[in-house]
C-alpha positions as CSV (number, residue, x, y, z in Angstrom):
1,M,111.9,93.2,108.2
2,S,112.6,96.6,107.0
3,S,110.8,99.2,108.7
4,P,109.0,101.9,106.0
5,A,111.4,104.9,107.0
6,S,114.2,102.4,105.2
7,Y,112.6,103.3,101.9
8,K,114.9,106.2,101.2
9,P,115.1,107.5,97.4
10,A,118.2,106.5,96.1
11,D,121.2,109.3,95.8
12,S,121.8,109.7,92.3
13,G,125.1,111.5,92.6
14,H,123.1,115.0,91.4
15,S,120.3,117.4,92.3
16,A,117.3,118.7,89.9
17,S,118.5,120.7,87.4
18,H,116.4,122.7,84.7
19,T,118.4,121.2,81.6
20,G,115.2,123.3,79.5
21,R,114.7,119.5,78.0
22,P,110.8,119.2,79.0
23,E,111.3,115.4,77.5
24,R,113.4,114.1,80.6
25,V,111.1,112.8,83.4
26,T,112.3,113.8,86.5
27,V,112.6,110.2,88.8
28,S,113.4,109.6,92.2
29,V,114.1,105.6,92.9
30,Y,113.1,104.1,96.3
31,A,114.3,100.6,97.6
32,A,115.0,99.1,100.6
33,D,117.5,96.6,99.2
34,P,120.9,97.9,98.1
35,I,121.7,95.7,95.5
36,L,118.2,96.8,93.8
37,R,118.6,100.5,94.1
38,V,121.8,100.1,92.6
39,G,121.6,98.3,89.3
40,V,118.2,100.5,88.7
41,L,120.0,103.2,88.5
42,Q,122.9,102.1,86.6
43,Q,119.7,101.3,84.1
44,L,118.3,104.3,84.0
45,R,121.0,106.6,84.6
46,Q,122.2,106.0,80.8
47,R,118.9,106.8,79.4
48,P,118.3,110.5,78.2
49,E,114.6,110.3,78.8
50,V,115.2,110.3,82.5
51,D,116.7,112.5,85.1
52,L,117.2,111.3,88.7
53,L,117.0,112.9,91.4
54,G,118.8,112.5,94.8
55,D,117.9,112.6,98.6
56,A,117.1,116.5,98.8
57,D,115.2,116.8,95.5
58,A,112.9,113.2,96.1
59,E,109.6,115.1,96.6
60,Q,109.5,117.1,93.6
61,A,109.9,114.0,91.2
62,Q,107.4,113.5,88.7
63,V,107.8,110.0,89.1
64,S,108.6,107.8,92.5
65,L,110.1,104.3,91.4
66,V,109.2,101.8,93.9
67,V,111.8,98.7,93.7
68,V,110.9,95.6,95.8
69,D,110.7,92.1,96.6
70,N,106.9,92.0,97.1
71,V,104.5,94.2,98.8
72,D,104.0,93.9,102.5
73,D,102.8,96.2,104.9
74,D,105.8,98.4,104.4
75,V,105.6,99.1,100.9
76,A,101.9,99.8,101.6
77,D,103.0,102.1,103.8
78,L,105.5,103.8,101.5
79,L,102.9,103.8,98.9
80,N,100.5,105.5,100.8
81,R,102.5,108.1,102.0
82,L,103.8,108.8,98.4
83,R,100.4,108.9,97.0
84,L,99.9,111.9,99.6
85,I,102.5,113.9,97.1
86,S,100.5,115.4,94.6
87,S,103.3,116.4,92.4
88,T,104.5,112.8,91.9
89,R,103.0,109.6,90.0
90,V,104.4,105.9,91.5
91,G,105.4,103.0,89.4
92,L,106.0,100.1,91.1
93,V,108.8,97.4,90.4
94,V,107.9,93.9,92.0
95,G,109.1,90.6,92.3
96,T,106.3,88.7,93.3
97,F,102.5,89.3,94.2
98,G,101.2,87.7,97.1
99,S,97.3,86.8,97.4
100,G,95.5,90.5,97.5
101,A,98.6,92.4,96.4
102,L,97.5,93.7,93.3
103,Q,94.2,94.9,94.9
104,R,96.2,96.7,97.3
105,V,98.7,98.2,94.8
106,I,95.9,99.6,92.8
107,E,93.5,101.0,96.0
108,Y,97.0,103.0,96.7
109,G,96.4,104.4,92.6
110,V,100.0,102.9,91.4
111,P,99.3,103.2,87.6
112,A,102.2,101.5,86.4
113,V,103.4,97.8,87.2
114,L,106.0,95.7,86.2
115,R,107.8,92.4,87.1
116,R,111.3,92.6,88.3
117,A,112.2,89.4,85.7
118,E,110.9,91.8,82.9
119,A,112.3,94.6,84.5
120,D,115.1,95.3,81.3
121,Q,116.5,99.1,80.8
122,D,113.6,99.7,78.2
123,R,111.0,98.2,80.0
124,L,112.2,100.3,83.0
125,V,111.9,103.4,81.1
126,Q,108.9,102.7,79.5
127,L,107.3,102.1,82.6
128,V,108.9,105.5,83.6
129,L,107.3,107.4,80.8
130,A,103.9,105.9,81.0
131,T,103.6,106.3,84.6
132,A,104.6,110.4,84.2
133,N,102.0,110.2,81.6
134,G,99.1,108.6,84.1
135,E,98.6,105.7,81.6
136,G,98.4,102.5,83.2
137,V,100.7,99.6,82.6
138,L,99.8,95.8,84.0
139,P,101.1,92.8,82.9
140,G,98.3,90.8,81.2
141,D,98.1,88.1,83.4
142,L,98.2,90.2,86.8
143,L,94.8,92.1,85.0
144,G,93.6,88.3,84.4
145,K,94.2,87.3,88.2
146,L,92.7,90.8,89.1
147,L,89.3,90.1,87.1
148,S,89.0,86.4,88.5
149,H,88.8,87.7,92.1
150,V,86.2,90.5,91.6
151,G,82.7,88.5,91.7
152,A,83.2,88.1,95.1
153,L,84.0,91.8,95.5
154,Q,81.2,93.0,93.1
155,R,78.6,91.5,95.1
156,S,79.8,92.9,98.2
157,A,80.4,96.2,97.7
158,L,77.9,96.9,95.5
159,E,74.6,97.0,98.0
160,P,76.7,98.1,100.9
161,Q,77.8,101.5,98.9
162,G,74.7,102.4,97.2
163,L,76.4,101.5,93.9
164,S,74.5,100.6,90.6
165,L,75.2,100.3,86.9
166,S,74.0,104.0,86.9
167,T,77.0,105.3,88.1
168,L,78.6,105.1,84.7
169,T,77.0,105.8,81.4
170,T,77.3,102.9,78.8
171,R,79.9,104.8,77.0
172,E,82.3,105.2,80.1
173,A,82.0,102.0,81.2
174,N,82.7,100.9,78.0
175,M,86.0,102.6,77.5
176,L,86.8,101.7,80.9
177,R,86.5,98.2,79.9
178,L,88.9,99.0,77.0
179,V,91.6,100.4,79.3
180,S,91.5,97.6,81.4
181,E,92.2,95.4,78.0
182,G,95.2,97.1,77.9
183,L,94.3,99.9,75.1
184,D,95.4,102.9,75.0
185,T,93.9,106.4,73.8
186,A,94.7,105.8,70.0
187,E,93.3,102.1,70.4
188,I,90.3,103.2,72.2
189,A,89.3,105.9,69.8
190,R,89.1,103.2,67.0
191,K,87.7,101.1,68.7
192,T,84.9,103.4,69.2
193,A,84.8,105.6,66.8
194,Y,85.5,108.4,69.0
195,S,88.1,110.9,68.7
196,E,91.1,110.8,71.0
197,R,90.0,114.3,72.7
198,T,87.0,112.8,73.3
199,V,88.1,109.3,74.9
200,K,90.5,111.3,77.0
201,N,87.5,113.9,78.0
202,V,85.2,110.5,79.2
203,L,88.2,109.4,81.0
204,H,89.1,112.2,82.7
205,D,85.5,113.4,83.5
206,I,85.3,109.3,85.2
207,I,88.8,110.4,87.3
208,T,87.5,113.5,88.5
209,R,83.8,112.5,89.2
210,L,84.8,109.9,91.5
211,Q,87.7,111.5,92.8
212,L,90.3,108.9,91.6
213,R,93.9,109.3,91.0
214,N,94.3,107.9,86.9
215,R,93.1,105.2,85.1
216,A,94.7,102.4,86.6
217,H,92.9,103.4,89.7
218,A,89.3,104.2,87.7
219,V,89.3,100.3,86.5
220,G,90.6,99.1,90.0
221,F,87.2,101.1,91.3
222,A,85.2,99.9,88.6
223,L,85.8,96.7,89.0
224,R,85.4,95.9,92.6
225,N,82.1,97.5,92.5
226,G,80.7,95.7,89.3
227,L,80.6,98.5,87.4
228,I,82.3,97.1,84.5
């Protein structure tokens, strides 16, 4: 089993540079398996949307992309360390999910998850861009898996923490529920008849008030505590 220290950012062959192209998202790739590392680098290096950073600039990356077989204790330690870096957001490409792994990932504030078997070049780039924008990306069956396990968590979490449905307004709960169903800002605006600006403001207020990292973290928190 690799130790957390073995997860080093992949060396892209160049350092951070000011290209004057704000559409390029700076990315560091973390992987214990060198074959996975090289494969992801080759996929991303071809795309103009992405600027890969080397070891020296890893902590300056907008997105830290973690590529692993499964979410074990070493990976959890890595995710925890990365979430303490305020300048970066974390995206996860994973082979398989064990019991409780999805809840663990959301607790660490990871907004975007992709299965490795589905990680072609386009989906990798979509994951990177969504992560940079703080948007949640989660395969539908994984969301269903999370929902199927929240019943016991709701019952055990509400009373001890003194939480109730009043923690969220009806509008906030409705919007978070739509986020959990995979809708983006524009779709939520159409569904609720609010402007996109209002949707963004409401979701931002939830995240700020509850001291969460992003939309995916907010959905995970709300589900675990029976708020939606």
